[in-house]
DSSP file (Angstrom, degrees, kcal/mol; ACC not computed):
  #  RESIDUE AA STRUCTURE BP1 BP2  ACC     N-H-->O    O-->H-N    N-H-->O    O-->H-N    TCO  KAPPA ALPHA  PHI   PSI    X-CA   Y-CA   Z-CA
    1    1 A M              0   0    0      0, 0.0     2,-0.6     0, 0.0     3,-0.1   0.000 360.0 360.0 360.0  33.7    0.0    0.0    0.0
    2    2 A S     >  -     0   0    0      1,-0.2     4,-1.5     2,-0.0     3,-0.3  -0.830 360.0-155.0 -99.7 125.2    2.9    2.3   -0.7
    3    3 A I  H  > S+     0   0    0     -2,-0.6     4,-2.6     1,-0.2     5,-0.2   0.877  94.9  60.3 -63.4 -37.7    2.3    5.2   -3.0
    4    4 A G  H  > S+     0   0    0      1,-0.2     4,-2.4     2,-0.2    -1,-0.2   0.875 103.1  50.8 -57.8 -39.7    6.1    5.3   -3.9
    5    5 A I  H  > S+     0   0    0     -3,-0.3     4,-2.4     2,-0.2    -1,-0.2   0.915 110.0  49.6 -65.4 -42.7    5.9    1.8   -5.2
    6    6 A I  H  X S+     0   0    0     -4,-1.5     4,-2.3     2,-0.2    -2,-0.2   0.919 111.5  48.9 -62.4 -43.7    2.9    2.6   -7.4
    7    7 A V  H  X S+     0   0    0     -4,-2.6     4,-2.8     1,-0.2     5,-0.3   0.914 110.2  51.8 -61.4 -43.4    4.7    5.7   -8.8
    8    8 A L  H  X S+     0   0    0     -4,-2.4     4,-2.9     1,-0.2    -2,-0.2   0.919 109.8  49.1 -58.8 -44.6    7.8    3.6   -9.5
    9    9 A I  H  < S+     0   0    0     -4,-2.4    -1,-0.2     1,-0.2    -2,-0.2   0.913 113.5  46.5 -62.8 -42.8    5.8    1.0  -11.4
   10   10 A V  H >< S+     0   0    0     -4,-2.3     3,-0.6     1,-0.2    -2,-0.2   0.919 118.9  39.8 -66.7 -43.5    4.1    3.7  -13.5
   11   11 A L  H 3< S+     0   0    0     -4,-2.8    -2,-0.2     1,-0.2     3,-0.2   0.894 129.0  28.5 -74.8 -39.8    7.3    5.6  -14.3
   12   12 A N  T 3X S+     0   0    0     -4,-2.9     4,-3.6    -5,-0.3     5,-0.3  -0.320  73.1 147.2-118.8  48.7    9.6    2.6  -14.8
   13   13 A K  H <> S+     0   0    0     -3,-0.6     4,-2.3     1,-0.2     5,-0.2   0.911  76.1  40.5 -55.4 -49.8    7.2    0.0  -16.0
   14   14 A K  H  > S+     0   0    0      2,-0.2     4,-2.4     1,-0.2    -1,-0.2   0.946 119.2  44.6 -66.4 -48.5    9.6   -1.8  -18.4
   15   15 A Q  H  > S+     0   0    0      1,-0.2     4,-2.3     2,-0.2    -2,-0.2   0.910 114.3  50.4 -61.5 -42.5   12.6   -1.6  -16.0
   16   16 A Y  H  X S+     0   0    0     -4,-3.6     4,-2.2     2,-0.2    -1,-0.2   0.902 110.4  49.3 -63.5 -41.8   10.5   -2.7  -13.0
   17   17 A R  H  X S+     0   0    0     -4,-2.3     4,-2.4    -5,-0.3    -1,-0.2   0.914 110.6  50.5 -63.9 -42.8    9.1   -5.6  -15.0
   18   18 A N  H  X S+     0   0    0     -4,-2.4     4,-2.9     1,-0.2    -2,-0.2   0.888 108.3  53.8 -61.1 -39.1   12.6   -6.7  -16.0
   19   19 A Y  H  X S+     0   0    0     -4,-2.3     4,-2.6     2,-0.2     5,-0.4   0.927 109.7  46.8 -60.6 -46.3   13.7   -6.4  -12.3
   20   20 A I  H  X S+     0   0    0     -4,-2.2     4,-1.7     1,-0.2    -2,-0.2   0.914 115.0  46.4 -63.7 -43.0   10.9   -8.7  -11.2
   21   21 A V  H  < S+     0   0    0     -4,-2.4    -2,-0.2     2,-0.2    -1,-0.2   0.916 116.9  44.6 -65.1 -42.4   11.7  -11.2  -14.0
   22   22 A K  H  < S+     0   0    0     -4,-2.9    -2,-0.2    -5,-0.2    -3,-0.2   0.956 126.2  24.7 -68.3 -52.0   15.5  -11.1  -13.3
   23   23 A W  H  X S-     0   0    0     -4,-2.6     4,-0.6    -5,-0.2    -3,-0.2   0.587 103.3-132.5-100.0 -11.8   15.6  -11.3   -9.5
   24   24 A G  H  X  -     0   0    0     -4,-1.7     4,-1.3    -5,-0.4    -1,-0.2  -0.084  33.8 -60.0  87.2 174.2   12.3  -13.1   -8.7
   25   25 A Y  H  > S+     0   0    0      1,-0.2     4,-2.2     2,-0.2     5,-0.2   0.838 124.5  59.2 -70.3 -36.4    9.5  -12.5   -6.3
   26   26 A M  H  > S+     0   0    0      1,-0.2     4,-2.1     2,-0.2    -1,-0.2   0.919 108.2  45.8 -61.2 -44.4   11.5  -12.8   -3.1
   27   27 A D  H  X S+     0   0    0     -4,-0.6     4,-2.7     1,-0.2    -1,-0.2   0.829 108.7  57.7 -67.9 -30.5   13.8   -9.9   -4.0
   28   28 A F  H  X S+     0   0    0     -4,-1.3     4,-2.4     2,-0.2    -2,-0.2   0.914 106.9  47.8 -63.2 -42.7   10.7   -7.9   -5.1
   29   29 A I  H  X S+     0   0    0     -4,-2.2     4,-2.6     2,-0.2    -2,-0.2   0.924 112.7  48.8 -62.5 -44.5    9.3   -8.3   -1.6
   30   30 A F  H  X S+     0   0    0     -4,-2.1     4,-2.7     2,-0.2    -2,-0.2   0.907 111.4  49.5 -62.0 -42.1   12.6   -7.2   -0.1
   31   31 A Y  H  X S+     0   0    0     -4,-2.7     4,-2.5     2,-0.2    -1,-0.2   0.910 111.1  49.2 -63.1 -43.6   12.7   -4.2   -2.5
   32   32 A D  H  X S+     0   0    0     -4,-2.4     4,-2.1     2,-0.2    -2,-0.2   0.916 112.9  47.6 -61.1 -44.6    9.2   -3.2   -1.5
   33   33 A Y  H  X S+     0   0    0     -4,-2.6     4,-2.4     1,-0.2    -2,-0.2   0.907 111.7  50.5 -62.9 -43.4   10.1   -3.6    2.2
   34   34 A Y  H  X S+     0   0    0     -4,-2.7     4,-2.5     1,-0.2    -2,-0.2   0.902 110.4  49.0 -62.6 -43.2   13.2   -1.5    1.7
   35   35 A M  H  X S+     0   0    0     -4,-2.5     4,-2.3     2,-0.2    -1,-0.2   0.901 111.1  49.6 -65.9 -40.8   11.4    1.3   -0.1
   36   36 A K  H  X S+     0   0    0     -4,-2.1     4,-2.2     2,-0.2    -2,-0.2   0.927 112.3  48.1 -62.1 -44.0    8.7    1.4    2.6
   37   37 A R  H  X S+     0   0    0     -4,-2.4     4,-2.3     1,-0.2    -2,-0.2   0.899 110.5  51.8 -62.0 -41.6   11.4    1.6    5.3
   38   38 A K  H  X S+     0   0    0     -4,-2.5     4,-2.4     1,-0.2    -1,-0.2   0.900 109.0  50.5 -62.3 -42.1   13.2    4.3    3.3
   39   39 A E  H  X S+     0   0    0     -4,-2.3     4,-2.3     2,-0.2    -2,-0.2   0.910 109.8  50.2 -63.1 -42.8   10.0    6.4    3.1
   40   40 A L  H  X S+     0   0    0     -4,-2.2     4,-1.6     1,-0.2    -2,-0.2   0.913 112.6  46.5 -62.7 -42.9    9.4    6.1    6.9
   41   41 A I  H  < S+     0   0    0     -4,-2.3    -1,-0.2     1,-0.2    -2,-0.2   0.895 111.9  51.5 -65.6 -39.7   13.0    7.2    7.6
   42   42 A T  H  < S+     0   0    0     -4,-2.4    -2,-0.2     1,-0.2    -1,-0.2   0.884 106.5  53.7 -66.2 -38.6   12.6   10.1    5.1
   43   43 A R  H  <        0   0    0     -4,-2.3    -1,-0.2     1,-0.3    -2,-0.2   0.893 360.0 360.0 -63.8 -39.9    9.4   11.3    6.7
   44   44 A K     <        0   0    0     -4,-1.6    -1,-0.3    -5,-0.2    -2,-0.2   0.494 360.0 360.0 -74.5 360.0   11.0   11.5   10.2
């Protein structure tokens, strides 16, 4: 439910899709978690 992730998908659709295909679903979850954590740190 992270807006940043949605924006990333919209802006970098091809690159993002390639990332998911290359590194697989587990790394996608880790990337999503990392971005959420980064957003929380940035807000504070």
